[in-house]
C-alpha positions as CSV (number, residue, x, y, z in Angstrom):
1,X,0.0,0.0,0.0
2,X,1.4,3.4,-1.0
3,X,1.5,6.3,1.4
4,X,0.7,9.7,-0.2
5,X,3.6,12.2,0.0
6,X,1.7,14.8,1.9
7,X,0.6,12.3,4.5
8,X,4.2,11.0,4.8
9,X,5.4,14.6,5.4
10,X,2.7,15.1,8.0
11,X,3.7,12.0,9.9
12,X,7.5,12.7,9.6
13,X,7.4,16.3,10.9
14,X,5.3,16.5,14.0
15,X,6.2,19.9,15.3
16,X,3.4,22.1,16.5
17,X,2.2,25.0,14.4
18,X,3.5,27.6,16.7
19,X,7.0,26.0,16.6
20,X,7.2,25.9,12.8
21,X,9.0,28.3,10.6
22,X,6.5,29.8,8.2
23,X,7.3,31.5,4.8
24,X,6.0,34.8,6.2
25,X,8.3,34.5,9.2
26,X,11.2,33.7,6.9
27,X,10.6,36.8,4.9
28,X,10.3,39.0,8.1
29,X,13.5,37.6,9.5
30,X,15.3,38.3,6.2
31,X,14.1,41.9,6.2
32,X,15.5,42.3,9.7
33,X,18.9,40.5,9.3
34,X,19.9,40.5,5.7
35,X,22.8,42.9,5.1
36,X,21.6,44.0,1.7
37,X,18.7,46.0,3.3
38,X,21.1,47.5,5.8
39,X,23.2,48.7,2.9
40,X,20.2,50.2,1.2
41,X,19.4,52.1,4.5
42,X,22.8,53.7,4.4
43,X,22.3,54.6,0.7
44,X,19.0,56.2,1.5
45,X,20.6,58.3,4.3
46,X,23.3,59.3,1.9
47,X,20.7,60.5,-0.6
48,X,19.0,62.5,2.2
49,X,22.3,64.2,3.1
50,X,22.8,65.1,-0.6
51,X,19.5,67.0,-0.5
52,X,20.7,68.9,2.6
53,X,24.0,69.7,0.9
54,X,22.3,71.0,-2.2
55,X,19.8,73.1,-0.2
56,X,22.6,74.7,1.9
57,X,23.4,77.1,-0.9
58,X,20.1,78.8,-0.4
59,X,20.8,79.8,3.2
60,X,23.2,82.5,4.4
61,X,26.8,81.6,5.3
62,X,27.8,83.2,8.6
63,X,31.3,83.0,10.0
64,X,33.1,84.5,13.0
65,X,36.6,85.8,12.6
66,X,39.3,87.0,14.9
67,X,42.7,88.4,13.9
68,X,45.8,89.6,15.7
69,X,48.6,91.2,13.7
70,X,51.9,92.9,14.5
71,X,54.2,94.7,12.1
72,X,57.0,97.2,12.0
73,X,56.0,100.8,11.4
74,X,55.0,101.6,7.9
75,X,55.4,98.0,6.8
76,X,53.9,97.1,3.4
77,X,53.7,93.9,1.4
78,X,55.5,94.6,-1.9
79,X,55.1,91.2,-3.7
80,X,51.7,89.6,-3.5
81,X,48.3,89.5,-5.2
82,X,46.2,92.6,-5.6
83,X,45.2,93.7,-2.1
84,X,45.8,96.4,0.5
85,X,49.5,96.0,1.2
86,X,49.5,98.1,4.5
87,X,49.8,96.1,7.7
88,X,48.5,97.7,11.0
89,X,49.0,96.5,14.5
90,X,45.6,95.3,15.8
91,X,43.5,92.7,17.5
92,X,39.9,92.5,16.2
93,X,37.0,90.2,15.9
94,X,33.8,90.2,13.9
95,X,31.4,88.3,11.7
96,X,30.7,88.0,8.0
97,X,27.7,86.9,6.1
98,X,27.3,85.8,2.5
99,X,23.8,85.3,1.0
100,X,23.0,84.1,-2.5
101,X,20.3,86.4,-3.8
102,X,19.7,84.7,-7.1
103,X,21.4,82.4,-9.6
104,X,18.3,82.4,-11.8
105,X,17.0,79.0,-10.5
106,X,20.2,76.9,-10.8
107,X,20.5,76.0,-7.2
108,X,16.7,75.3,-7.0
109,X,17.2,72.8,-9.9
110,X,20.0,71.1,-8.1
111,X,17.9,70.8,-4.9
112,X,14.9,69.3,-6.8
113,X,17.3,66.9,-8.6
114,X,18.7,65.7,-5.3
115,X,15.2,65.2,-4.0
116,X,14.3,63.2,-7.0
117,X,17.4,61.0,-6.6
118,X,16.3,60.4,-3.0
119,X,13.0,59.2,-4.3
120,X,14.8,57.0,-6.8
121,X,16.8,55.5,-3.9
122,X,13.6,54.6,-2.1
123,X,12.4,52.7,-5.2
124,X,15.8,50.9,-5.4
125,X,15.2,49.8,-1.8
126,X,11.9,48.2,-3.0
127,X,13.9,46.4,-5.8
128,X,16.2,44.9,-3.1
129,X,13.3,43.9,-1.0
130,X,11.5,42.2,-3.9
131,X,14.7,40.4,-4.9
132,X,15.2,39.3,-1.3
133,X,11.6,38.0,-1.0
134,X,12.0,36.0,-4.2
135,X,15.3,34.5,-3.0
136,X,13.7,33.5,0.3
137,X,10.8,31.9,-1.5
138,X,13.2,30.0,-3.8
139,X,15.3,28.7,-0.8
140,X,12.2,27.9,1.2
141,X,10.5,25.9,-1.5
142,X,13.8,24.1,-2.3
143,X,14.1,23.2,1.4
144,X,10.6,21.8,1.4
145,X,11.2,19.9,-1.8
146,X,14.5,18.4,-0.6
147,X,12.9,17.5,2.8
148,X,10.1,15.6,1.0
149,X,12.6,13.9,-1.2
150,X,14.6,12.8,1.8
151,X,11.5,11.4,3.5
152,X,10.7,9.4,0.4
153,X,14.3,8.1,0.0
154,X,14.4,7.1,3.7
155,X,11.1,5.2,3.3
156,X,12.6,3.4,0.3
157,X,15.6,2.3,2.4
158,X,13.1,0.8,4.9
159,X,11.4,-1.1,2.2
160,X,14.6,-2.6,0.7
161,X,15.9,-5.9,2.0
162,X,19.6,-6.5,1.4
163,X,22.0,-6.4,-1.5
164,X,22.5,-3.9,-4.3
165,X,19.0,-2.5,-4.0
166,X,19.5,-1.5,-0.4
167,X,22.9,0.0,-1.1
168,X,21.4,2.1,-4.0
169,X,18.6,3.3,-1.7
170,X,21.0,4.3,1.0
171,X,23.1,6.2,-1.6
172,X,20.0,8.0,-2.8
173,X,19.0,8.8,0.8
174,X,22.5,10.2,1.5
175,X,22.4,12.4,-1.5
176,X,18.9,13.6,-0.6
177,X,20.1,14.4,2.9
178,X,23.0,16.4,1.6
179,X,20.7,18.4,-0.7
180,X,18.4,19.1,2.1
181,X,21.2,20.3,4.4
182,X,22.5,22.5,1.6
183,X,19.1,24.0,1.0
184,X,18.7,24.8,4.7
185,X,22.1,26.4,4.8
186,X,21.2,28.6,1.8
187,X,17.9,29.6,3.5
188,X,19.7,30.3,6.8
189,X,22.2,32.5,5.0
190,X,19.4,34.6,3.4
191,X,17.9,35.0,6.9
192,X,21.2,36.3,8.3
193,X,21.9,33.2,10.4
194,X,25.4,31.8,10.8
195,X,23.7,28.4,11.2
196,X,20.1,27.2,11.0
197,X,18.2,27.6,14.2
198,X,17.3,24.4,16.0
199,X,14.7,23.2,15.3
200,X,14.4,24.6,11.8
201,X,11.1,22.9,11.0
202,X,9.5,24.6,7.9
203,X,5.7,24.8,7.6
204,X,4.5,23.3,4.3
205,X,2.8,25.4,1.6
206,X,-0.4,24.2,0.2
207,X,-0.8,24.2,-3.6
208,X,-3.5,26.8,-4.6
209,X,-6.7,24.8,-5.2
210,X,-8.1,25.1,-8.7
211,X,-5.4,27.6,-9.8
212,X,-6.2,28.1,-13.5
213,X,-3.5,28.4,-16.1
214,X,-2.7,31.8,-17.4
215,X,-3.8,33.1,-20.8
216,X,-1.3,32.6,-23.5
217,X,-1.2,36.4,-24.2
218,X,0.8,38.1,-21.5
219,X,0.0,41.6,-22.7
220,X,-2.0,42.4,-19.5
221,X,0.7,41.1,-17.3
222,X,3.4,43.1,-19.1
223,X,1.3,46.3,-18.7
224,X,1.0,45.6,-15.0
225,X,4.7,45.1,-14.7
226,X,5.4,48.3,-16.5
227,X,3.3,50.1,-14.0
228,X,4.5,48.3,-10.8
229,X,8.1,47.3,-11.2
230,X,10.3,49.4,-8.8
231,X,13.3,49.1,-11.2
232,X,11.4,51.2,-13.8
233,X,10.1,53.6,-11.2
234,X,13.7,54.1,-9.9
235,X,15.1,54.6,-13.4
236,X,12.4,57.0,-14.4
237,X,13.1,59.1,-11.2
238,X,16.8,58.9,-12.0
239,X,16.1,60.3,-15.5
240,X,14.0,63.1,-13.9
241,X,17.0,64.0,-11.7
242,X,19.3,63.9,-14.7
243,X,17.0,66.3,-16.5
244,X,17.1,68.7,-13.5
245,X,20.9,68.6,-13.5
246,X,21.0,69.3,-17.2
247,X,18.7,72.3,-16.7
248,X,20.9,73.5,-13.8
249,X,24.0,73.2,-16.0
250,X,22.4,75.3,-18.7
251,X,22.0,78.1,-16.2
252,X,25.8,78.1,-15.4
253,X,26.1,80.8,-18.0
254,X,23.6,83.1,-16.3
255,X,24.7,85.8,-13.8
256,X,24.9,85.3,-10.0
257,X,23.9,88.0,-7.5
258,X,25.3,87.7,-4.0
259,X,25.1,89.9,-0.9
260,X,28.0,90.3,1.5
261,X,28.1,91.9,5.0
262,X,30.8,92.3,7.6
263,X,30.8,93.9,11.1
264,X,33.2,93.8,14.0
265,X,35.2,95.6,16.7
266,X,38.9,96.1,17.2
267,X,39.6,96.6,21.0
268,X,43.3,96.9,20.3
269,X,44.3,98.9,17.2
270,X,46.6,101.3,15.5
271,X,45.6,104.9,16.0
272,X,44.9,105.1,12.3
273,X,42.1,102.5,12.6
274,X,38.7,102.8,14.0
275,X,37.5,100.6,16.9
276,X,34.6,99.2,15.0
277,X,33.5,98.6,11.4
278,X,30.5,97.6,9.4
279,X,30.0,97.2,5.6
280,X,27.7,95.6,3.1
281,X,27.8,95.0,-0.6
282,X,26.0,93.3,-3.5
283,X,28.0,91.6,-6.1
284,X,26.9,90.7,-9.7
285,X,29.1,88.0,-11.3
286,X,28.7,87.5,-15.0
287,X,30.5,84.5,-16.6
288,X,32.5,85.6,-19.7
289,X,34.9,82.8,-20.6
290,X,36.3,79.7,-18.9
291,X,37.7,77.6,-21.6
292,X,34.3,76.0,-22.6
293,X,33.9,74.5,-19.2
294,X,30.3,75.3,-18.8
295,X,29.3,74.1,-22.3
296,X,31.2,70.8,-21.6
297,X,29.3,70.3,-18.3
298,X,26.0,71.1,-20.0
299,X,26.7,68.6,-22.8
300,X,27.8,66.0,-20.3
301,X,24.5,66.3,-18.4
302,X,22.5,66.1,-21.6
303,X,24.3,63.0,-22.7
304,X,23.5,61.4,-19.3
305,X,19.8,61.9,-20.0
306,X,20.2,60.2,-23.3
307,X,22.0,57.3,-21.7
308,X,19.3,56.8,-19.2
309,X,16.7,56.9,-22.0
310,X,18.5,54.0,-23.6
311,X,18.7,52.2,-20.3
312,X,14.9,52.7,-19.8
313,X,14.2,51.2,-23.2
314,X,16.5,48.3,-22.6
315,X,14.8,47.6,-19.2
316,X,11.3,47.8,-20.7
317,X,12.3,45.3,-23.4
318,X,13.9,43.0,-20.8
319,X,10.8,43.2,-18.5
320,X,8.5,42.3,-21.5
321,X,10.6,39.2,-22.1
322,X,10.9,38.2,-18.5
323,X,7.2,38.5,-17.8
324,X,6.3,36.6,-21.0
325,X,8.8,33.8,-20.0
326,X,7.6,33.7,-16.4
327,X,3.9,33.4,-17.5
328,X,4.9,30.5,-19.9
329,X,6.8,28.9,-17.1
330,X,3.8,29.0,-14.8
331,X,1.6,27.4,-17.4
332,X,4.2,24.7,-18.0
333,X,4.6,24.1,-14.3
334,X,0.9,23.8,-13.8
335,X,0.6,21.3,-16.7
336,X,3.5,19.3,-15.2
337,X,1.9,19.3,-11.8
338,X,-1.4,18.1,-13.2
339,X,0.2,15.4,-15.4
340,X,2.4,14.0,-12.6
341,X,-0.6,13.8,-10.4
342,X,-2.4,11.8,-13.1
343,X,0.7,9.7,-13.6
344,X,1.0,9.0,-9.9
345,X,-2.6,7.8,-9.8
346,X,-2.0,5.5,-12.7
347,X,1.5,4.2,-11.6
348,X,2.2,0.7,-10.3
349,X,3.7,0.0,-6.9
350,X,7.2,-0.4,-8.4
351,X,7.0,2.9,-10.1
352,X,5.5,4.9,-7.2
353,X,8.6,6.2,-5.6
354,X,10.0,7.7,-8.7
355,X,6.7,9.2,-9.6
356,X,6.3,10.6,-6.1
357,X,9.6,12.4,-6.5
358,X,8.5,13.9,-9.8
359,X,5.2,15.0,-8.3
360,X,7.0,16.6,-5.4
361,X,9.4,18.5,-7.6
362,X,6.5,19.6,-9.9
363,X,4.5,20.9,-6.9
364,X,7.3,23.1,-5.5
365,X,8.4,24.2,-8.9
366,X,4.9,25.5,-9.6
367,X,4.8,27.4,-6.3
368,X,8.2,28.9,-7.2
369,X,7.2,29.9,-10.7
370,X,4.2,31.7,-9.2
371,X,6.5,33.6,-7.0
372,X,8.8,34.4,-10.0
373,X,5.8,35.7,-12.0
374,X,4.7,37.8,-9.0
375,X,8.2,39.2,-8.9
376,X,8.3,40.0,-12.6
377,X,5.0,41.8,-12.5
378,X,6.0,43.8,-9.4
379,X,3.5,42.2,-7.0
380,X,6.1,40.5,-4.8
381,X,7.2,42.9,-2.1
C-alpha cells in the first residue's frame, strides 16, 4: 500500500504549528537581518544628506573671525596678489555673512534633482526587498522539496531488503540528505543566520486549489509590470533627476547675484584704525569665458539623460521578455503538476517512488514559478 507524499510529510514532521518556521516569518527575518537591506538604508541616508547639501546654498553663510597682527612701522607687502599692502598692528573680531540672492534658479534645480534622486533610492530599496523575497521563496521551496525527497528516499531504504537495491537506496538517501542540508544552509544565509536555528522545521505550503493556467497572451501582465516594477520607477526618477541637472548646468552661463556683509570691533588697534566697522555689498558676477567648461558640463548632463533613456528602453524590453517567459513557465509548471498527479494515480507499486519524487518536484516548482511571476509583475514585495 502506498502512502501519499503529503501524509508522509505530516507523519514525519510532528512539530506544532507555533514552533514551525513559516514562509512569512522567513521573509520577516530576512528583512530584519539580511545585510543588503542594511546597505540600502545607508544609501537612503546618503541620498538625504545630498538634499541637505544642495539646499545649503540657499541659506546665508555666517562666519566668525578674529585676527591679531603685529608689524614694523610703515610695513607694506610689496610682492603679492592685488590687495591692500598696508599692515597695521591690531586685535579684532567680527562676523561676516554671504547670501545668495539669485542664480536664476540653478540652485533650485539642483535641490529638486537631489530630492528626485532620493525618491529613486527609495524605489531601489523596493527592488532589493523584492529580490530578497524571491530569494527567500526559492530557498524555502527548495528546502521543502528536498525535505520531502529525503523522506521518500528514507522510506525506500526501509522497504529494501539486502543487497544492491539496499545500497542504492542508501546512496540516494545520503544524496537527498546532503541536498536538504545545503538547502537549509542557503535559507539560513538569506535569513542572516550563521547556522540554521534548532529546530528549523518549515511549515509546508499548500498548492493553490483550482489555480487556473494563465492566458497565452501576456499583454495584460506586461502592462501591470510596466506600472508596478520598482526598477522602472527608480530609473524614471533617475532620469528626472538627470534632466534637472541638465537644466541647472544650462544656467551656469547666467549671472549670479550675491550679498555680503561684515561687522566687528577692534579693541586693540593702531591709531589710524577705528575701533569698529560695518560694511555691506551686493556683487553681480557674469561669466564671460572659462575655456568652454560650462558648455562641456551642459553637454555631459544632456548625454547622461540620453544614456538613461536607452537604459529605460533596454529595461522595458527586458521586462517584457521576463514577464512573458515567467507566464509561460507558470503554465508549463501547472501542466507538469497536473500530469504528474495523473501519472501517480496510474502508476504501479514499483513505479510509485520515482513518480512521487516527480510529483513533489512539480509541486514546489509550480509554487516557485508563481513567485517568479509575481516578482516579474511587481507584486512580490
